[in-house]
N, C-alpha and C positions, 0 to 999 in steps of 0.2 A: 484395538488399543486406542485410548483417548489421547487428545493433545497433551494433556498433563502427563501421561504415562511415556509419551514420546520424548517429552522434555526431560523427564527423569532419566530415561534410557540414555539420551545424549549426554547429559550431565555426568552421569556415572561412568560412561565409557571414556570420558575425559578426566575422570578422577577429580571432579570439581564439587565444591559444597554450594548449597543454595546461596549463601551470603556472597560467594565470589561471583556467581553469575549475575545475581541481582544488582550487585555494585557496578559490574561492567556495563550494564544496560540502563543503569539509573532507576531500577525498580525496587520497591520495598521487599525485603525478603519474605515477610509474612504474605504478601500478595502472591509471590512466586510459589510459596508453599501451598497456598490455597488452590492455585491453578494446577500444580502438580497432583494434588489430592482430588481434583475434580469438583471442588466446592465453588469455583468461580470460573466463568467462561474466559477463554483467551481472546483479547481484543485484537483487532487487525494491526494496530500500531505496535502492540507488544509482540505479536507474531513476526513482524517485519524486523524488529530489533533482535529478537531471539534467532531468527533464520540467519541474520547477518553475523551474529556471534558464533553460531555453531556451523556456519557455512553449509547450510541446507536450504531448501526451498520452503516458502510459506505454505505451499501445497502439501508438503510433507508434514509439517507441523499441524496444520488445521485438518487435513483430510487423509493423511497417511499415503499420499500419492508419492511413490519413490521417484528420485531423479532419473533422468534418461539413462538407459543402459546402452552398452555398445551396439546391441542389435536391435535397437528401437529408434526409428528415425523421428526427430522432432520436427515440429512445425515452425516455420521461420515467420516472424512478424517484424515489421519495420520499426526502427527507433526514430521517433520524430523529434525535431528540435523545437517545434512549436505547433500549436493547433488554434486555428482561428475560426470564428463562427462563420457559417455559410459556405465553407470550403469542405466538400466531402473528404474524408480522411484518405481515401484512395487517390485523391488528386493532388494531395500535398507533395510538393517537390522536394522539400528539405528532409530528406531521409539521411540520417547520420550513420546508421549501421542497422544490422539485423540481430535479433535474439531468437533463441529457440524456446518453445514451450512444449510440454508433453502433449501427445496426442489425446490423452484423457482430458487434460484441461482445455484443449482446443475445441473439444466437443461440446463444452458448456457455453459457448458464445462466440462472439467476434472480438478479437484482441488487437491491441496495438501497444507499442512501447513508447515512453516519453522521457526525454532526459530532463532532469530536475535542474532548475536554474534558481539561484538565490539561496538564502540561509533561513528562510522563514520557518521550515519544517525541522531544523536541526534540534536535537541530535538524531531524530528518527530518520530523516532524509537529508543528505548532504549534497552540495553543488556537484553536478556531474553524475550522480546516481541515476540508474535507469529503473523506472517503475513499469511493471507489466500491468496493463489496464484492460478490463473487460468493459466493452461498450454497453452502457445502460443509462437510462434517464433518471432512475431513482436508486438511492442507497439507504441503508438503515442508519439511524442516528448513531454517531460514533465511528462510522466508516471513514477511511481516508479516500477522497475522490478527486477527480479532475473536474474543474468547475470553470465555466466561461462566464465572465462578468462584462456586461455591456458590449459583447462581441469582440472583446480583446483576446489576447493570448490566454491560453488556459493556465490556471493556477492550481497547485496541489494543496489541499487543505483537508483537515478533519472536519466533518459536517455534523452539526448538532441541530436537530429539528425540534421545533416547538409548534403549538397551534398558531402562533403569530408570525412564524417565518423560520429562517434558518440562520445559524451563526457559523461562520467560517473561522476556524481555529488553526493558528500556526503554532507549532510546538516550541518555537523559539520565541517566548513571550517578550524578550528583551528587544527583538527585531520586529515583531508583528503583534499588534493588539487584535483580539478577537472582533470580528466584524459582523454586526448583526444586519440582516436584510429582511424587511417585512414582506408579507405576502404580496403587497402592492409593488414593492421594489422588484420582487422576482419576476413580476409580469411586465413591468414598465422598462426596466434596464435593458435587457432582461438578465436573470440568473439562470444559468442552464448547466445542469449536471450532465456530463457526457460519458463518465465511466467510473468504475470502482477500481482502486488499486488493489491488486490481489497479490503481488509479489514485488520485492525490491532486489536489485542486483547492483553490487558495488564492485568496481575494479580497483585493484590495489597497484 
């Protein structure tokens, strides 16, 4: 089953039309239709929004990995309040909570969770949301990543790559203008990608 087919299944189980789902997450209905038909890939930010709407995991939408069942023990990872350059993640004392990820996901890398602060990624990510992050130093253009700028606290932004450098994009354009960093900036500041956001969890 493809991502689009899983979205269709979830939508029909809830007796919803495409226009209702699209309107709820701020997506064009034609785009949602193309995703469901398999004519367009599902982007990470769209997967996060749809997973939140349907109350499922992004792993289920993107890869078909089911949520934890009662007889399968999850892997606990720490929820950090902040990440600073030069401090190993395992040495950070500010652990706010713990989240569980599936054993299947845990096998794909090293993970931590980070609590979102600020409104720069709204409506995709809101203040207090928890993102599940796979540690990696590179991401694909269009991914949502955890980025360290000049050794300060980590920021959560969409990353757009180009031959000249990278642009960090906040989805709340009223609060955060896209910031471009040249290849020289990346080396000198520095700009460091420390992980890819693979899932979002929101508590009500």
